N, C-alpha and C positions, 0 to 999 in steps of 0.2 A: 268839471269832471263828472262824467255820467256815473250813476249808481250801478254797481255790478249786481246782476240778478242771475241766479243759477238757471241753467237750461235743462236740468234734469231733477228728478225727485231725490231726496235724501234717502239713503238706505235705512232699513229698520235697525234699531239699536240691537247690539249683541246681548243676548241673555246667557248667563253662565252661572256657575256656583258662587253667587255674590256673597252670601253669608260666610261660607268658609274662607273666602278670599279676605274679607274684612277681619275676620277673627285671626287669620294667619298674620296679617299685617300688624294688627294690634299686639299680638304676642311678640312679634319681631321687634317692635319699638320698645316694648317693656324689657325684653331680654337685653337689648342694646343699652338701655338705661342702667340695668343691674350690672352689666359688664363694666361700664364706665364709672360706676359709683365708687369703687375702691381708689380710683385715680382722681378723686375730687380735688385734692391739694395741687396736683400737677396741672389740672385744667385751670384752676384758679390762678396759679402762678404765671401761666402762659397766656392768659386772656381767652381761653377757650371754654369757659364754663357754660357758655350758651349751648355747646354740643350736648351736655348732660340734660339741660332743661328742654331742649328740642325733642330729645327722645321721650322724656316724660310727657311733654305736650302731645306728641304723636300717639302715645299710649292712651292718654285721656280722651283725645278726639276720636281715637279708634273705638273706645267704649260707647261714645255717643253714636258713632257710625254703626256699631253692632245693633244698638237699640233701633236705629232708624231703618236699617235694611231688613231686620226681622219683621218690623211692622209693615214695611213695604211688601215683603214676600207674603205675609198673611193677608194683606189687602188684595194682592193679585190673585191669590188662591180663592179668596171669598168671591171675587168678581167673576172668576172663570168657573166656579163650581156650579153644577146644574141646580136650578131652583127646585125646591121640594113643593109638591102640590099639597095644599091644605087638605087634611082628611075631613070627609063630611060625615 
């Protein structure tokens, strides 16, 4: 079987409001965790306790994601900022 090779260039990645998107997703995961927390007993009785912990894990990973994308945005801004000439 021959290896498939693309015949055209890949498009540029889309850039958008990355930081607000990650913050919104993190908040959503944490809100879902808080909404499900009062039903802990029901989830435990029916074997769905992993739903609760999935939401908490999503919120925790979202915090890591916020840290990562803020650093990424800062690095992109530093790289595209015009360099200052040293004063003589």
